[in-house]
PyMOL commands that place a pseudoatom at each C-alpha (Angstrom):
pseudoatom trace, name=CA, resn=MET, resi=1, chain=A, elem=C, hetatm=0, pos=[121.663, 153.655, 101.217]
pseudoatom trace, name=CA, resn=SER, resi=2, chain=A, elem=C, hetatm=0, pos=[118.647, 153.185, 98.934]
pseudoatom trace, name=CA, resn=SER, resi=3, chain=A, elem=C, hetatm=0, pos=[120.697, 153.990, 95.825]
pseudoatom trace, name=CA, resn=ARG, resi=4, chain=A, elem=C, hetatm=0, pos=[123.183, 151.339, 96.851]
pseudoatom trace, name=CA, resn=ILE, resi=5, chain=A, elem=C, hetatm=0, pos=[120.452, 148.705, 97.143]
pseudoatom trace, name=CA, resn=SER, resi=6, chain=A, elem=C, hetatm=0, pos=[119.038, 149.522, 93.726]
pseudoatom trace, name=CA, resn=THR, resi=7, chain=A, elem=C, hetatm=0, pos=[122.549, 149.371, 92.211]
pseudoatom trace, name=CA, resn=TYR, resi=8, chain=A, elem=C, hetatm=0, pos=[123.038, 145.756, 93.322]
pseudoatom trace, name=CA, resn=ARG, resi=9, chain=A, elem=C, hetatm=0, pos=[119.625, 144.372, 92.603]
pseudoatom trace, name=CA, resn=GLY, resi=10, chain=A, elem=C, hetatm=0, pos=[119.500, 140.639, 91.832]
pseudoatom trace, name=CA, resn=VAL, resi=11, chain=A, elem=C, hetatm=0, pos=[118.605, 139.369, 88.396]
pseudoatom trace, name=CA, resn=GLU, resi=12, chain=A, elem=C, hetatm=0, pos=[117.122, 136.078, 87.391]
pseudoatom trace, name=CA, resn=ILE, resi=13, chain=A, elem=C, hetatm=0, pos=[119.480, 133.670, 85.655]
pseudoatom trace, name=CA, resn=SER, resi=14, chain=A, elem=C, hetatm=0, pos=[117.861, 132.037, 82.650]
pseudoatom trace, name=CA, resn=SER, resi=15, chain=A, elem=C, hetatm=0, pos=[118.270, 128.443, 81.554]
pseudoatom trace, name=CA, resn=GLU, resi=16, chain=A, elem=C, hetatm=0, pos=[119.817, 129.647, 78.298]
pseudoatom trace, name=CA, resn=GLU, resi=17, chain=A, elem=C, hetatm=0, pos=[122.521, 131.572, 80.181]
pseudoatom trace, name=CA, resn=MET, resi=18, chain=A, elem=C, hetatm=0, pos=[123.290, 128.485, 82.262]
pseudoatom trace, name=CA, resn=LYS, resi=19, chain=A, elem=C, hetatm=0, pos=[123.496, 126.264, 79.170]
pseudoatom trace, name=CA, resn=ALA, resi=20, chain=A, elem=C, hetatm=0, pos=[125.715, 128.805, 77.413]
pseudoatom trace, name=CA, resn=GLY, resi=21, chain=A, elem=C, hetatm=0, pos=[128.194, 128.623, 80.302]
pseudoatom trace, name=CA, resn=ARG, resi=22, chain=A, elem=C, hetatm=0, pos=[127.859, 132.260, 81.352]
pseudoatom trace, name=CA, resn=TYR, resi=23, chain=A, elem=C, hetatm=0, pos=[127.784, 131.190, 85.011]
pseudoatom trace, name=CA, resn=LEU, resi=24, chain=A, elem=C, hetatm=0, pos=[129.860, 128.631, 86.814]
pseudoatom trace, name=CA, resn=LEU, resi=25, chain=A, elem=C, hetatm=0, pos=[127.796, 125.602, 87.714]
pseudoatom trace, name=CA, resn=THR, resi=26, chain=A, elem=C, hetatm=0, pos=[129.140, 122.626, 89.606]
pseudoatom trace, name=CA, resn=ASP, resi=27, chain=A, elem=C, hetatm=0, pos=[127.250, 119.372, 89.982]
pseudoatom trace, name=CA, resn=TYR, resi=28, chain=A, elem=C, hetatm=0, pos=[128.147, 117.438, 93.083]
pseudoatom trace, name=CA, resn=GLU, resi=29, chain=A, elem=C, hetatm=0, pos=[126.509, 114.354, 94.490]
pseudoatom trace, name=CA, resn=THR, resi=30, chain=A, elem=C, hetatm=0, pos=[127.150, 113.300, 98.029]
pseudoatom trace, name=CA, resn=GLU, resi=31, chain=A, elem=C, hetatm=0, pos=[126.173, 110.305, 100.060]
pseudoatom trace, name=CA, resn=LEU, resi=32, chain=A, elem=C, hetatm=0, pos=[125.355, 111.360, 103.587]
pseudoatom trace, name=CA, resn=ARG, resi=33, chain=A, elem=C, hetatm=0, pos=[125.521, 108.661, 106.228]
pseudoatom trace, name=CA, resn=TYR, resi=34, chain=A, elem=C, hetatm=0, pos=[124.102, 109.113, 109.674]
pseudoatom trace, name=CA, resn=SER, resi=35, chain=A, elem=C, hetatm=0, pos=[124.490, 107.117, 112.825]
pseudoatom trace, name=CA, resn=TRP, resi=36, chain=A, elem=C, hetatm=0, pos=[121.726, 107.372, 115.393]
pseudoatom trace, name=CA, resn=SER, resi=37, chain=A, elem=C, hetatm=0, pos=[121.419, 105.706, 118.764]
pseudoatom trace, name=CA, resn=SER, resi=38, chain=A, elem=C, hetatm=0, pos=[118.048, 105.194, 120.391]
pseudoatom trace, name=CA, resn=GLY, resi=39, chain=A, elem=C, hetatm=0, pos=[119.624, 104.934, 123.850]
pseudoatom trace, name=CA, resn=VAL, resi=40, chain=A, elem=C, hetatm=0, pos=[119.195, 102.281, 126.539]
pseudoatom trace, name=CA, resn=ALA, resi=41, chain=A, elem=C, hetatm=0, pos=[115.523, 102.810, 127.380]
pseudoatom trace, name=CA, resn=ILE, resi=42, chain=A, elem=C, hetatm=0, pos=[114.072, 103.272, 123.908]
pseudoatom trace, name=CA, resn=GLY, resi=43, chain=A, elem=C, hetatm=0, pos=[116.488, 100.645, 122.529]
pseudoatom trace, name=CA, resn=ARG, resi=44, chain=A, elem=C, hetatm=0, pos=[115.039, 98.012, 124.856]
pseudoatom trace, name=CA, resn=PHE, resi=45, chain=A, elem=C, hetatm=0, pos=[111.498, 99.249, 124.176]
pseudoatom trace, name=CA, resn=LEU, resi=46, chain=A, elem=C, hetatm=0, pos=[112.018, 98.843, 120.401]
pseudoatom trace, name=CA, resn=ALA, resi=47, chain=A, elem=C, hetatm=0, pos=[113.703, 95.446, 120.836]
pseudoatom trace, name=CA, resn=GLY, resi=48, chain=A, elem=C, hetatm=0, pos=[110.644, 94.386, 122.833]
pseudoatom trace, name=CA, resn=LEU, resi=49, chain=A, elem=C, hetatm=0, pos=[108.295, 95.536, 120.081]
pseudoatom trace, name=CA, resn=LYS, resi=50, chain=A, elem=C, hetatm=0, pos=[110.170, 93.278, 117.674]
pseudoatom trace, name=CA, resn=LYS, resi=51, chain=A, elem=C, hetatm=0, pos=[109.151, 90.379, 119.963]
pseudoatom trace, name=CA, resn=ALA, resi=52, chain=A, elem=C, hetatm=0, pos=[105.562, 91.696, 120.322]
pseudoatom trace, name=CA, resn=GLU, resi=53, chain=A, elem=C, hetatm=0, pos=[106.300, 92.866, 123.873]
pseudoatom trace, name=CA, resn=VAL, resi=54, chain=A, elem=C, hetatm=0, pos=[105.683, 96.269, 125.468]
pseudoatom trace, name=CA, resn=TRP, resi=55, chain=A, elem=C, hetatm=0, pos=[108.178, 97.338, 128.156]
pseudoatom trace, name=CA, resn=GLY, resi=56, chain=A, elem=C, hetatm=0, pos=[108.177, 100.181, 130.645]
pseudoatom trace, name=CA, resn=ARG, resi=57, chain=A, elem=C, hetatm=0, pos=[110.404, 101.390, 133.502]
pseudoatom trace, name=CA, resn=ARG, resi=58, chain=A, elem=C, hetatm=0, pos=[109.255, 101.579, 137.131]
pseudoatom trace, name=CA, resn=CYS, resi=59, chain=A, elem=C, hetatm=0, pos=[110.234, 104.206, 139.672]
pseudoatom trace, name=CA, resn=ASP, resi=60, chain=A, elem=C, hetatm=0, pos=[109.878, 102.606, 143.108]
pseudoatom trace, name=CA, resn=ARG, resi=61, chain=A, elem=C, hetatm=0, pos=[109.949, 105.984, 144.877]
pseudoatom trace, name=CA, resn=CYS, resi=62, chain=A, elem=C, hetatm=0, pos=[106.943, 107.543, 143.138]
pseudoatom trace, name=CA, resn=LYS, resi=63, chain=A, elem=C, hetatm=0, pos=[105.420, 104.170, 142.101]
pseudoatom trace, name=CA, resn=ARG, resi=64, chain=A, elem=C, hetatm=0, pos=[105.078, 105.136, 138.443]
pseudoatom trace, name=CA, resn=VAL, resi=65, chain=A, elem=C, hetatm=0, pos=[105.539, 102.902, 135.402]
pseudoatom trace, name=CA, resn=LEU, resi=66, chain=A, elem=C, hetatm=0, pos=[106.756, 104.982, 132.460]
pseudoatom trace, name=CA, resn=VAL, resi=67, chain=A, elem=C, hetatm=0, pos=[105.836, 104.157, 128.874]
pseudoatom trace, name=CA, resn=PRO, resi=68, chain=A, elem=C, hetatm=0, pos=[107.667, 104.902, 126.663]
pseudoatom trace, name=CA, resn=PRO, resi=69, chain=A, elem=C, hetatm=0, pos=[110.391, 103.977, 129.143]
pseudoatom trace, name=CA, resn=ARG, resi=70, chain=A, elem=C, hetatm=0, pos=[112.946, 106.426, 130.458]
pseudoatom trace, name=CA, resn=MET, resi=71, chain=A, elem=C, hetatm=0, pos=[116.021, 105.658, 132.516]
pseudoatom trace, name=CA, resn=TYR, resi=72, chain=A, elem=C, hetatm=0, pos=[115.398, 108.580, 134.891]
pseudoatom trace, name=CA, resn=CYS, resi=73, chain=A, elem=C, hetatm=0, pos=[112.237, 109.681, 136.667]
pseudoatom trace, name=CA, resn=GLU, resi=74, chain=A, elem=C, hetatm=0, pos=[111.392, 113.252, 135.796]
pseudoatom trace, name=CA, resn=LEU, resi=75, chain=A, elem=C, hetatm=0, pos=[109.510, 113.645, 139.108]
pseudoatom trace, name=CA, resn=CYS, resi=76, chain=A, elem=C, hetatm=0, pos=[112.104, 112.187, 141.508]
pseudoatom trace, name=CA, resn=PHE, resi=77, chain=A, elem=C, hetatm=0, pos=[115.197, 113.129, 139.454]
pseudoatom trace, name=CA, resn=ARG, resi=78, chain=A, elem=C, hetatm=0, pos=[116.696, 109.710, 140.115]
pseudoatom trace, name=CA, resn=PRO, resi=79, chain=A, elem=C, hetatm=0, pos=[117.324, 106.568, 138.060]
pseudoatom trace, name=CA, resn=ASN, resi=80, chain=A, elem=C, hetatm=0, pos=[114.290, 104.350, 137.599]
pseudoatom trace, name=CA, resn=ASP, resi=81, chain=A, elem=C, hetatm=0, pos=[114.522, 101.027, 139.392]
pseudoatom trace, name=CA, resn=HIS, resi=82, chain=A, elem=C, hetatm=0, pos=[113.587, 98.213, 137.013]
pseudoatom trace, name=CA, resn=TRP, resi=83, chain=A, elem=C, hetatm=0, pos=[111.977, 97.030, 133.795]
pseudoatom trace, name=CA, resn=VAL, resi=84, chain=A, elem=C, hetatm=0, pos=[108.315, 96.025, 133.721]
pseudoatom trace, name=CA, resn=ARG, resi=85, chain=A, elem=C, hetatm=0, pos=[106.806, 93.934, 130.937]
pseudoatom trace, name=CA, resn=LEU, resi=86, chain=A, elem=C, hetatm=0, pos=[103.343, 95.230, 130.156]
pseudoatom trace, name=CA, resn=GLY, resi=87, chain=A, elem=C, hetatm=0, pos=[100.572, 93.848, 128.012]
pseudoatom trace, name=CA, resn=ASP, resi=88, chain=A, elem=C, hetatm=0, pos=[99.511, 95.107, 124.622]
pseudoatom trace, name=CA, resn=THR, resi=89, chain=A, elem=C, hetatm=0, pos=[96.140, 96.445, 125.756]
pseudoatom trace, name=CA, resn=GLY, resi=90, chain=A, elem=C, hetatm=0, pos=[95.169, 99.910, 126.860]
pseudoatom trace, name=CA, resn=ARG, resi=91, chain=A, elem=C, hetatm=0, pos=[92.689, 102.728, 126.572]
pseudoatom trace, name=CA, resn=VAL, resi=92, chain=A, elem=C, hetatm=0, pos=[92.314, 105.754, 124.316]
pseudoatom trace, name=CA, resn=ASN, resi=93, chain=A, elem=C, hetatm=0, pos=[93.484, 108.830, 126.226]
pseudoatom trace, name=CA, resn=THR, resi=94, chain=A, elem=C, hetatm=0, pos=[92.796, 111.284, 123.409]
pseudoatom trace, name=CA, resn=TYR, resi=95, chain=A, elem=C, hetatm=0, pos=[92.429, 111.065, 119.635]
pseudoatom trace, name=CA, resn=SER, resi=96, chain=A, elem=C, hetatm=0, pos=[92.158, 113.023, 116.418]
pseudoatom trace, name=CA, resn=VAL, resi=97, chain=A, elem=C, hetatm=0, pos=[90.485, 112.209, 113.118]
pseudoatom trace, name=CA, resn=SER, resi=98, chain=A, elem=C, hetatm=0, pos=[92.703, 113.206, 110.206]
pseudoatom trace, name=CA, resn=HIS, resi=99, chain=A, elem=C, hetatm=0, pos=[91.319, 113.881, 106.742]
pseudoatom trace, name=CA, resn=VAL, resi=100, chain=A, elem=C, hetatm=0, pos=[94.668, 114.934, 105.211]
pseudoatom trace, name=CA, resn=ASN, resi=101, chain=A, elem=C, hetatm=0, pos=[97.954, 113.177, 104.427]
pseudoatom trace, name=CA, resn=ALA, resi=102, chain=A, elem=C, hetatm=0, pos=[101.395, 114.369, 105.519]
pseudoatom trace, name=CA, resn=ASP, resi=103, chain=A, elem=C, hetatm=0, pos=[101.719, 116.270, 102.217]
pseudoatom trace, name=CA, resn=ALA, resi=104, chain=A, elem=C, hetatm=0, pos=[98.419, 118.103, 102.930]
pseudoatom trace, name=CA, resn=SER, resi=105, chain=A, elem=C, hetatm=0, pos=[96.554, 116.210, 100.197]
pseudoatom trace, name=CA, resn=ARG, resi=106, chain=A, elem=C, hetatm=0, pos=[93.043, 115.028, 101.008]
pseudoatom trace, name=CA, resn=ARG, resi=107, chain=A, elem=C, hetatm=0, pos=[92.686, 111.422, 102.211]
pseudoatom trace, name=CA, resn=GLU, resi=108, chain=A, elem=C, hetatm=0, pos=[90.030, 109.228, 100.626]
pseudoatom trace, name=CA, resn=GLU, resi=109, chain=A, elem=C, hetatm=0, pos=[89.327, 107.666, 104.027]
pseudoatom trace, name=CA, resn=PRO, resi=110, chain=A, elem=C, hetatm=0, pos=[90.114, 109.445, 107.309]
pseudoatom trace, name=CA, resn=ILE, resi=111, chain=A, elem=C, hetatm=0, pos=[92.482, 107.905, 109.848]
pseudoatom trace, name=CA, resn=VAL, resi=112, chain=A, elem=C, hetatm=0, pos=[92.264, 108.041, 113.626]
pseudoatom trace, name=CA, resn=VAL, resi=113, chain=A, elem=C, hetatm=0, pos=[95.451, 108.886, 115.513]
pseudoatom trace, name=CA, resn=ALA, resi=114, chain=A, elem=C, hetatm=0, pos=[95.308, 108.354, 119.289]
pseudoatom trace, name=CA, resn=VAL, resi=115, chain=A, elem=C, hetatm=0, pos=[97.366, 108.437, 122.450]
pseudoatom trace, name=CA, resn=ILE, resi=116, chain=A, elem=C, hetatm=0, pos=[97.043, 104.958, 123.965]
pseudoatom trace, name=CA, resn=GLU, resi=117, chain=A, elem=C, hetatm=0, pos=[97.522, 104.560, 127.709]
pseudoatom trace, name=CA, resn=ILE, resi=118, chain=A, elem=C, hetatm=0, pos=[98.986, 101.066, 128.078]
pseudoatom trace, name=CA, resn=ASP, resi=119, chain=A, elem=C, hetatm=0, pos=[97.376, 98.965, 130.826]
pseudoatom trace, name=CA, resn=ARG, resi=120, chain=A, elem=C, hetatm=0, pos=[99.492, 98.739, 134.022]
pseudoatom trace, name=CA, resn=ALA, resi=121, chain=A, elem=C, hetatm=0, pos=[101.425, 101.896, 133.056]
pseudoatom trace, name=CA, resn=SER, resi=122, chain=A, elem=C, hetatm=0, pos=[100.866, 105.044, 135.058]
pseudoatom trace, name=CA, resn=PRO, resi=123, chain=A, elem=C, hetatm=0, pos=[97.970, 107.325, 134.099]
pseudoatom trace, name=CA, resn=GLY, resi=124, chain=A, elem=C, hetatm=0, pos=[98.979, 109.841, 131.480]
pseudoatom trace, name=CA, resn=MET, resi=125, chain=A, elem=C, hetatm=0, pos=[101.721, 107.578, 130.076]
pseudoatom trace, name=CA, resn=GLY, resi=126, chain=A, elem=C, hetatm=0, pos=[100.979, 106.653, 126.501]
pseudoatom trace, name=CA, resn=ILE, resi=127, chain=A, elem=C, hetatm=0, pos=[102.134, 106.048, 122.970]
pseudoatom trace, name=CA, resn=LEU, resi=128, chain=A, elem=C, hetatm=0, pos=[100.870, 107.758, 119.852]
pseudoatom trace, name=CA, resn=HIS, resi=129, chain=A, elem=C, hetatm=0, pos=[99.447, 105.285, 117.361]
pseudoatom trace, name=CA, resn=LEU, resi=130, chain=A, elem=C, hetatm=0, pos=[96.694, 104.532, 114.864]
pseudoatom trace, name=CA, resn=ILE, resi=131, chain=A, elem=C, hetatm=0, pos=[93.251, 103.131, 115.639]
pseudoatom trace, name=CA, resn=GLY, resi=132, chain=A, elem=C, hetatm=0, pos=[92.046, 100.522, 113.166]
pseudoatom trace, name=CA, resn=GLU, resi=133, chain=A, elem=C, hetatm=0, pos=[88.962, 98.374, 112.680]
pseudoatom trace, name=CA, resn=ALA, resi=134, chain=A, elem=C, hetatm=0, pos=[86.779, 101.218, 113.959]
pseudoatom trace, name=CA, resn=SER, resi=135, chain=A, elem=C, hetatm=0, pos=[84.840, 103.979, 112.299]
pseudoatom trace, name=CA, resn=PRO, resi=136, chain=A, elem=C, hetatm=0, pos=[86.008, 107.422, 113.456]
pseudoatom trace, name=CA, resn=ASP, resi=137, chain=A, elem=C, hetatm=0, pos=[82.436, 107.973, 114.723]
pseudoatom trace, name=CA, resn=HIS, resi=138, chain=A, elem=C, hetatm=0, pos=[82.786, 105.044, 117.144]
pseudoatom trace, name=CA, resn=VAL, resi=139, chain=A, elem=C, hetatm=0, pos=[86.145, 105.964, 118.734]
pseudoatom trace, name=CA, resn=ARG, resi=140, chain=A, elem=C, hetatm=0, pos=[85.782, 107.345, 122.264]
pseudoatom trace, name=CA, resn=ILE, resi=141, chain=A, elem=C, hetatm=0, pos=[88.080, 108.526, 125.042]
pseudoatom trace, name=CA, resn=GLY, resi=142, chain=A, elem=C, hetatm=0, pos=[88.450, 105.655, 127.499]
pseudoatom trace, name=CA, resn=MET, resi=143, chain=A, elem=C, hetatm=0, pos=[87.694, 103.038, 124.825]
pseudoatom trace, name=CA, resn=PRO, resi=144, chain=A, elem=C, hetatm=0, pos=[89.610, 99.778, 125.512]
pseudoatom trace, name=CA, resn=VAL, resi=145, chain=A, elem=C, hetatm=0, pos=[91.969, 98.772, 122.705]
pseudoatom trace, name=CA, resn=LYS, resi=146, chain=A, elem=C, hetatm=0, pos=[94.377, 95.956, 121.854]
pseudoatom trace, name=CA, resn=ALA, resi=147, chain=A, elem=C, hetatm=0, pos=[97.476, 96.017, 119.646]
pseudoatom trace, name=CA, resn=VAL, resi=148, chain=A, elem=C, hetatm=0, pos=[97.369, 94.343, 116.249]
pseudoatom trace, name=CA, resn=TRP, resi=149, chain=A, elem=C, hetatm=0, pos=[100.933, 93.209, 115.557]
pseudoatom trace, name=CA, resn=ARG, resi=150, chain=A, elem=C, hetatm=0, pos=[102.745, 92.680, 112.286]
pseudoatom trace, name=CA, resn=ASP, resi=151, chain=A, elem=C, hetatm=0, pos=[103.753, 89.090, 111.576]
pseudoatom trace, name=CA, resn=ALA, resi=152, chain=A, elem=C, hetatm=0, pos=[106.997, 88.129, 113.355]
pseudoatom trace, name=CA, resn=ASP, resi=153, chain=A, elem=C, hetatm=0, pos=[109.002, 88.027, 110.109]
pseudoatom trace, name=CA, resn=GLU, resi=154, chain=A, elem=C, hetatm=0, pos=[107.851, 91.579, 109.256]
pseudoatom trace, name=CA, resn=ARG, resi=155, chain=A, elem=C, hetatm=0, pos=[108.849, 93.201, 112.579]
pseudoatom trace, name=CA, resn=THR, resi=156, chain=A, elem=C, hetatm=0, pos=[111.935, 95.406, 112.608]
pseudoatom trace, name=CA, resn=GLY, resi=157, chain=A, elem=C, hetatm=0, pos=[112.060, 96.829, 116.123]
pseudoatom trace, name=CA, resn=ALA, resi=158, chain=A, elem=C, hetatm=0, pos=[110.015, 99.956, 115.377]
pseudoatom trace, name=CA, resn=ILE, resi=159, chain=A, elem=C, hetatm=0, pos=[106.771, 101.432, 116.689]
pseudoatom trace, name=CA, resn=THR, resi=160, chain=A, elem=C, hetatm=0, pos=[105.234, 100.334, 113.385]
pseudoatom trace, name=CA, resn=ASP, resi=161, chain=A, elem=C, hetatm=0, pos=[105.654, 96.703, 114.500]
pseudoatom trace, name=CA, resn=ILE, resi=162, chain=A, elem=C, hetatm=0, pos=[102.232, 97.420, 115.961]
pseudoatom trace, name=CA, resn=ARG, resi=163, chain=A, elem=C, hetatm=0, pos=[100.046, 97.906, 112.896]
pseudoatom trace, name=CA, resn=TYR, resi=164, chain=A, elem=C, hetatm=0, pos=[97.383, 99.691, 114.915]
pseudoatom trace, name=CA, resn=PHE, resi=165, chain=A, elem=C, hetatm=0, pos=[95.201, 99.331, 117.988]
pseudoatom trace, name=CA, resn=ARG, resi=166, chain=A, elem=C, hetatm=0, pos=[91.693, 97.968, 117.559]
pseudoatom trace, name=CA, resn=PRO, resi=167, chain=A, elem=C, hetatm=0, pos=[88.697, 98.223, 119.889]
pseudoatom trace, name=CA, resn=SER, resi=168, chain=A, elem=C, hetatm=0, pos=[88.520, 95.368, 122.380]
pseudoatom trace, name=CA, resn=SER, resi=169, chain=A, elem=C, hetatm=0, pos=[86.297, 94.109, 125.126]
pseudoatom trace, name=CA, resn=HIS, resi=170, chain=A, elem=C, hetatm=0, pos=[87.382, 95.152, 128.621]
pseudoatom trace, name=CA, resn=GLY, resi=171, chain=A, elem=C, hetatm=0, pos=[88.961, 91.862, 129.676]
pseudoatom trace, name=CA, resn=GLU, resi=172, chain=A, elem=C, hetatm=0, pos=[90.406, 90.763, 126.306]
pseudoatom trace, name=CA, resn=ARG, resi=173, chain=A, elem=C, hetatm=0, pos=[94.103, 89.877, 126.302]
for i in range(1, 173): cmd.bond("trace and resi %d" % i, "trace and resi %d" % (i + 1))
show_as sticks, trace
zoom trace
């Protein structure tokens, strides 16, 4: 077996061999098109964000309001009952200070990424987003926050329609 492996060892192909036409090379460009559906619940949630609204779904049996919304309650195993329009305020559930970019390069300024529990949603329900207008040293679990929205003409129906959440006073709306 080992002699067979050594007999068929791979060899590197050089650029010169490729240019000389020693190996068959085919260039092919393709345009890949994808179609993706966000579904009923997330579709309405994203449409709401475009209007600077946050929506959840309520399960009347277990009395929970789910954000992000889902059409079925994972506790009751039944369809949720109705839509609930929520505010754009909440509290920091947990957070992380990031000193690196997605490509692992070092950031000049750190960012704070947090799970935000939206007010009037059930405890533990939250959305992952950025914290702005606050030094990482001042962010705390339980800190009240308010959404900072993009201008209406910039919104596209995406989670990024909220630029970030900023610290707020307890009763601010």
